[in-house]
Every structure is written in structure tokens, then in C-alpha cells.
C-alpha positions in Angstrom: -0.8 -9.0 -75.2 -2.9 -8.3 -72.2 -3.2 -4.7 -71.1 -4.9 -3.2 -68.0 -5.6 0.4 -67.2 -7.1 1.9 -64.1 -9.2 5.0 -64.1 -11.2 7.0 -61.5 -10.9 10.0 -59.3 -7.6 10.8 -57.6 -9.1 12.5 -54.6 -11.9 11.2 -52.4 -13.4 12.8 -49.3 -13.3 10.8 -46.0 -16.5 8.7 -45.5 -17.2 8.7 -49.2 -16.8 5.8 -51.7 -13.7 5.1 -53.7 -14.6 3.9 -57.2 -12.1 2.7 -59.7 -12.4 0.9 -63.0 -10.0 -1.4 -64.7 -10.3 -1.7 -68.5 -8.8 -4.9 -69.9 -7.7 -5.5 -73.5 -6.1 -8.5 -75.1 -8.0 -11.1 -73.0 -11.6 -11.6 -72.0 -12.2 -11.3 -68.3 -14.3 -14.4 -68.6 -11.5 -16.6 -69.9 -11.1 -19.7 -67.8 -8.5 -19.7 -65.0 -7.9 -15.9 -64.5 -8.5 -13.9 -61.4 -8.9 -10.1 -61.9 -7.4 -8.5 -58.8 -7.1 -5.2 -57.0 -3.9 -4.5 -55.0 -2.8 -1.3 -53.3 0.3 0.2 -51.9 0.2 3.0 -49.3 3.1 5.5 -49.4 6.2 3.9 -48.0 4.5 0.6 -47.4 4.3 -2.8 -49.1 1.7 -4.1 -51.4 -1.7 -5.0 -49.9 -4.0 -7.4 -51.6 -7.6 -6.2 -51.7 -9.6 -8.9 -53.6 -10.6 -10.3 -56.9 -13.4 -11.3 -59.2 -12.6 -14.4 -61.1 -13.5 -15.6 -64.6 -16.9 -16.9 -63.4 -17.8 -13.8 -61.4 -16.9 -15.2 -58.0 -15.5 -12.6 -55.6 -13.2 -12.8 -52.7 -11.9 -10.0 -50.4 -9.2 -9.4 -47.9 -10.8 -10.1 -44.4 -9.6 -6.7 -43.2 -11.4 -4.9 -46.0 -14.3 -7.2 -46.8 -17.0 -5.2 -45.0 -16.2 -2.1 -47.1 -15.2 -3.7 -50.5 -17.2 -4.6 -53.6 -15.6 -5.8 -56.8 -17.9 -6.2 -59.8 -17.5 -6.6 -63.6 -19.1 -5.6 -66.8 -18.4 -8.3 -69.3 -19.8 -6.4 -72.2 -17.2 -3.7 -71.7 -14.5 -6.2 -70.5 -13.8 -4.3 -67.4 -14.0 -4.7 -63.7 -14.5 -2.2 -60.9 -13.5 -1.6 -57.3 -15.7 0.1 -54.7 -14.3 0.8 -51.3 -16.9 2.4 -48.9 -16.4 4.7 -46.0 -12.9 5.6 -46.9 -10.4 7.0 -44.3 -7.1 8.7 -44.8 -5.3 5.4 -44.3 -6.9 4.2 -47.6 -4.6 6.7 -49.4 -2.5 4.5 -51.8 -1.5 3.7 -55.3 -4.2 1.3 -56.6 -3.3 -1.4 -59.1 -5.4 -3.8 -61.1 -3.7 -7.0 -62.2 -4.4 -10.4 -63.5 -3.6 -13.5 -61.4 -3.3 -17.0 -62.6 -1.4 -20.1 -61.3 1.9 -18.6 -62.7 1.5 -15.4 -60.8 0.7 -11.7 -61.5 2.0 -11.3 -65.0 0.1 -8.3 -66.2 -0.5 -5.0 -64.2 -2.0 -1.7 -64.9 0.2 1.3 -64.4 -1.4 2.2 -61.1 -3.4 5.2 -60.1 -2.9 7.4 -57.0 -5.9 7.9 -54.8 -5.7 10.3 -51.9 -8.4 10.4 -49.2 -8.5 13.9 -47.8 -10.9 16.8 -47.2 
């Protein structure tokens, strides 16, 4: 069974960098056909797709966030990371890591709340 777990600071100052890690167990992040994805949900709003790193290391980001976003991976630790630079209060959200394949988003982390505030 695939399990994902987010970790990182819950509070980030404006203009600083948000950094989160997703630890994956039960499946290699290099397994063919999978897209390791970050999604967020601001309070009272819908889900917002941030971007992914796929099984080959290819990345793709939401156009609205691309200039501030970097997703990377550590295959030796079987984990992938999100960095969001120059954060503003509107970046406050619950952040989720999830695995996408052609059948959809089957596995999710539990989510982690990140608040951008001074």
C-alpha cells in the first residue's frame, strides 16, 4: 500500500520560502507512470494544483505559481519536496502531496497546514 506523509514548518514569514517534504512508502517515486504532485487548499476555497515531479524527474508547475515554485526529489530517500518562494499571506493553505496516474489521485498524504504570517 502506498503511503505519503507531508512534513515541514507550519508557520512561515512573508517573503520567506515555504519548504515541505513528502515521504513516500510502498512505491518507488521512480516507478514508471506516476506523477508526484503538490496540491493546496486555502481556507474556505477549493483545491489548487501546484505542480508535479514525475517518475523520470520531469517537473511541471501551475502557470500562476511557476515563477515561485520548485519541486525536487531525493530518490535515495524516496521523497520529494516543494519550495515556494516569496510567500504572501494568500499562500496560507493546507498543503497535500499526492500521487497521480491515469486513473487519478488515488493516494494522498494527510495534509499539513501552513500559515504565512508575521
